N, C-alpha and C positions, 0 to 999 in steps of 0.2 A: 702481488708482489712490489711493484712500484710506487703503490700506497705505504707498503711496511721502509721502504727506503726513505719516501718524502718524509715518514714522521720521524725516521730516526736523524736524517740533517735537519730537522725542524728542531728537535732534541737538542742534537750538538749544539747549533745554532745558538738555540738559550740558554746553554751550559757556558759557552763564549762569553753570551754576552753579562751574563751574572757574573762571571770572574771578572772580565773589564771592569762592571762594577766597582765587585769590591777591590779591584786595584786600583781604582781611580779613588772612593775613599779611604783607604789606606795613605795613598800620596797626601789628599788633601786633608787629611787628619794630622799625617806628618809634616807637612809644610806649612801647616796654619799655625804654626806656635806664636801667640802673641807676642809684640814689641812694645815690651812694656818700659815707660820713662821711669823715671824712679817717682815723678811724682803721681804716677797712677793711682787710682784706689785697689782697693780687694777686689772691688766690685767687679773691674775686670776679668780678673783671675777667676772668680765665679763665672761668670758669663763663658769665659774660655773654656773651664772644669765642666760645665752644661754642655759645649759642642761636641766636647772630647769625647764625650760619655754617649751622646745620640749618636754620633760617628762609629762608635764602638759598636752602639746594639744595632744599628744599620747594618756593619759587618757582620756581625753574630746573623743578623736574617737574612743576611744575602748568604752565608755560608752554610746554612741551613736548606735555603732554595737551592744551592748549588749540589747540594748532596741528597736532594731529592729529585733532583733533576738526574744528576750523577743513576741514580737506584731505577727511574725510568728509562733509562738513557740502555742500562744494562739489559732489562725486562726486553725494549723493544731490541736490541740486536740479538737476544738469544730468539726471540719472534722471527726476526730475518733469516738466523742461521736454521731455526725449524723450516719456514718456507724456502729459503734456498734447498733444503734437503727432501722437501717433496719434490720441488719442482723437479733435482735430479733421479728422484725416483719415477714421475710421472714420463722424463724423457727415455729413463732407462727401459722403461716399460714399453712406450711407444716403440724403440730402437728394437727390442725382441719380437714385438708383434709385428712389426713389418717386415723383419728379419724371417718368421717365420712362413707369413704372408708367402713373400719371395719363393721361399723354398716349394710351397706347397706349389705355388704358380708355375716353378719349373718344373717341378713333378709331374703334374698334370700336362705341359708344355713338351716334356720329353714324352710324356706316353703318347698324346698325341700323335707327335713325331714319328714315334715306334710304329704304332699301328698305321698312319701314311706310309709309311716307308711297306710296311709288309704288305700292305693290301695294294700299292704298286708292285712288288715284288710276286704276289699271287696273279697280279691281272698278268704281268707279262708271260707267266708260266703257261696260262690257259691259251695265248695269243699263239 
């Protein structure tokens, strides 16, 4: 159970990290616009365009990774829910077994007490 929780926490942390990196790439791309002077050649625009393209590809890669991690996290959450249900079933079985055991024990104790009481009554009558 703890292992399933740890796996879920690790996936959630990974997803948060990926989303943070996506946001960082977007901010970097948006704030990285060139400050072109009129005397700059078209070469700086080409370089900047290539950089924007790389940033866009990286964002797409990260979005795909985020989707895969979301699917893995959803699957892990289903496993965790199933594990929780199984633990609950086992706890219920344990409680019902203990209740049955207590009832049997109390019945036997009651029977022994009754037999003991009757034995004392018969012993008093003989005296």
